Each structure stands twice: as C-alpha cells, then as structure tokens.
MISEMI-320704 format. One line per 2 residues: number of its first residue (from 1); their letters; for each residue x, y, z of C-alpha. Coordinates in nm, 3 decimals. Example, Ala and Ser with C-alpha at 12.3 -4.5 7.8 and 13.67 -1.06 7.14 Angstrom:
// MISEMI-320704
1 = AS = 1.230:-0.450:0.780; 1.367:-0.106:0.714
***
This chain:
// MISEMI-320704
1 = ME = 10.758:12.007:4.942; 10.430:11.843:5.062
3 = LA = 10.606:11.738:5.385; 10.697:12.079:5.463
5 = LV = 10.346:12.175:5.430; 10.195:11.890:5.627
7 = VP = 10.457:11.874:5.916; 10.339:12.198:6.101
9 = FL = 9.994:12.072:6.089; 10.081:11.736:6.227
11 = FV = 10.280:11.891:6.483; 9.991:12.122:6.604
13 = LL = 9.781:11.798:6.612; 10.024:11.639:6.823
15 = LI = 10.034:11.915:7.074; 9.659:11.915:7.084
17 = AV = 9.659:11.540:7.151; 9.906:11.598:7.430
19 = DV = 9.694:11.867:7.568; 9.385:11.651:7.577
21 = GR = 9.588:11.366:7.748; 9.716:11.614:8.001
23 = LF = 9.369:11.739:8.060; 9.218:11.394:8.112
25 = YV = 9.512:11.303:8.346; 9.453:11.615:8.572
27 = YV = 9.076:11.564:8.574; 9.106:11.221:8.691
29 = GV = 9.337:11.345:8.969; 9.094:11.617:9.070
31 = QN = 8.813:11.353:9.084; 9.046:11.131:9.289
33 = AA = 9.130:11.420:9.533; 8.763:11.490:9.598
35 = RE = 8.683:11.118:9.660; 8.982:11.106:9.893
37 = GA = 8.875:11.416:10.089; 8.531:11.293:10.117
39 = AY = 8.635:10.957:10.242; 8.862:11.129:10.499
41 = GA = 8.580:11.370:10.602; 8.368:11.079:10.657
43 = TH = 8.583:10.914:10.891; 8.694:11.242:11.055
45 = PT = 8.378:11.448:11.052; 8.513:11.706:11.284
47 = CW = 8.833:11.753:11.090; 8.738:12.081:10.895
49 = AN = 8.965:12.221:10.622; 9.116:12.567:10.714
51 = SG = 8.885:12.637:11.021; 8.944:12.647:11.381
53 = AQ = 8.601:12.506:11.477; 8.756:12.161:11.588
55 = AC = 9.124:12.042:11.617; 9.211:11.742:11.402
57 = PD = 9.329:11.438:11.565; 9.634:11.433:11.358
59 = PA = 9.816:11.704:11.131; 9.600:11.609:10.822
61 = NI = 9.270:11.770:10.730; 9.035:11.741:10.459
63 = TY = 9.227:11.998:10.239; 9.563:11.845:10.308
65 = VA = 9.441:11.493:10.219; 9.296:11.619:9.893
67 = RQ = 9.581:11.810:9.795; 9.811:11.501:9.858
69 = EL = 9.619:11.305:9.629; 9.777:11.543:9.344
71 = GG = 10.114:11.536:9.513; 10.048:11.849:9.737
73 = DA = 9.926:12.054:9.446; 9.875:12.417:9.612
75 = TL = 9.653:12.535:9.315; 9.390:12.290:9.421
77 = TV = 9.096:12.472:9.589; 8.901:12.267:9.829
79 = SV = 8.565:12.343:9.977; 8.390:12.118:10.236
81 = SC = 8.003:12.107:10.333; 7.827:11.890:10.560
83 = VG = 7.457:11.780:10.570; 7.397:11.745:10.938
85 = GC = 7.605:11.809:11.246; 7.967:11.800:11.159
87 = AS = 8.131:12.067:11.343; 8.102:11.893:11.686
89 = NT = 8.232:11.585:11.843; 7.881:11.431:11.824
91 = AA = 7.857:11.411:11.433; 7.568:11.159:11.377
93 = SG = 7.630:10.849:11.174; 7.451:10.881:10.848
95 = NT = 7.515:11.249:10.776; 7.706:11.341:10.468
97 = VV = 8.021:11.516:10.393; 8.056:11.692:10.036
99 = VA = 8.398:11.787:9.929; 8.419:12.005:9.603
101 = VT = 8.750:12.051:9.434; 8.866:12.304:9.157
103 = RP = 9.193:12.354:8.981; 9.305:12.568:8.701
105 = FS = 9.471:12.399:8.393; 9.686:12.571:8.160
107 = LI = 9.696:12.469:7.802; 10.027:12.417:7.599
109 = VP = 9.870:12.519:7.278; 9.846:12.894:7.282
111 = NP = 9.473:12.973:7.277; 9.363:13.348:7.324
113 = IL = 9.005:13.249:7.370; 9.058:12.989:7.640
115 = PT = 9.399:13.051:7.794; 9.316:12.835:8.098
117 = VT = 9.054:12.573:8.187; 8.916:12.528:8.534
119 = LG = 8.847:12.161:8.620; 8.616:12.061:8.924
121 = AS = 8.472:11.753:9.075; 8.278:11.687:9.386
123 = AT = 8.226:11.378:9.600; 7.980:11.279:9.884
125 = AV = 8.059:11.034:10.156; 7.842:10.909:10.449
127 = IQ = 7.981:10.964:10.791; 8.046:10.630:10.959
***
C-alpha cells in the first residue's frame, strides 16, 4: 500500500531530475554555440550573420557556425554585434565581436506557470 503512494511521487521526482539534466545539457550547448560563433567571428570579422554587408569567404557564417554547435538547431537565435569596424575588409585587429545566442527549451513535466524556458548566453572574442 505504501509503495502505491510513493511510486507516483518518485516518478515525478525522476522526471524533474531528467528535466534539470536536459536543461543543463542544452544550456552548455548554448554557451558553446556562443563561443564558437564568437571565435569564428573573430577570425572572419566581415562574415556577418544574415546580412549582405559582406560576402563570406566560404558558405559558413557566424549563425551557421553557432547552429552547427547544437547539431544545426534552427530554433537557435543568434545576434552579432561588433565594437569597432567589422563590416569592411579593413576590420582592425583588437576590435571585438560579441555573439549572443538564445534558444527556447520545453520541459517534460507539465508546468502551466513556466511551459518553456529561454536559455541564453553571449561570448566576446577579439579580432585577430
């Protein structure tokens, strides 16, 4: 009898633990995506995400590189900003590229108060 009362509670605790683990895993991926995008932006400062300001030397751009860190996740939103001149071929060494990444995360455990969580991270890299 006691087991029948405790099992649903333990099952809910297990689902919450799985949700926290998934949340942490995706958050680490979002942080890595921001870092990879910033690193790519620092080595290719004229390669802007989703803008025609300057053509990229290869098919990849900052958004593409960041999304590939999460396996090509299309729900990842990437915003790129630059301190200094990054939109021209004469991007000065020492300027910085800032990549901010956000991604919605849906929980397994039904929660009417907080059905989705938005995870976000940003990274800054110095142009080389």
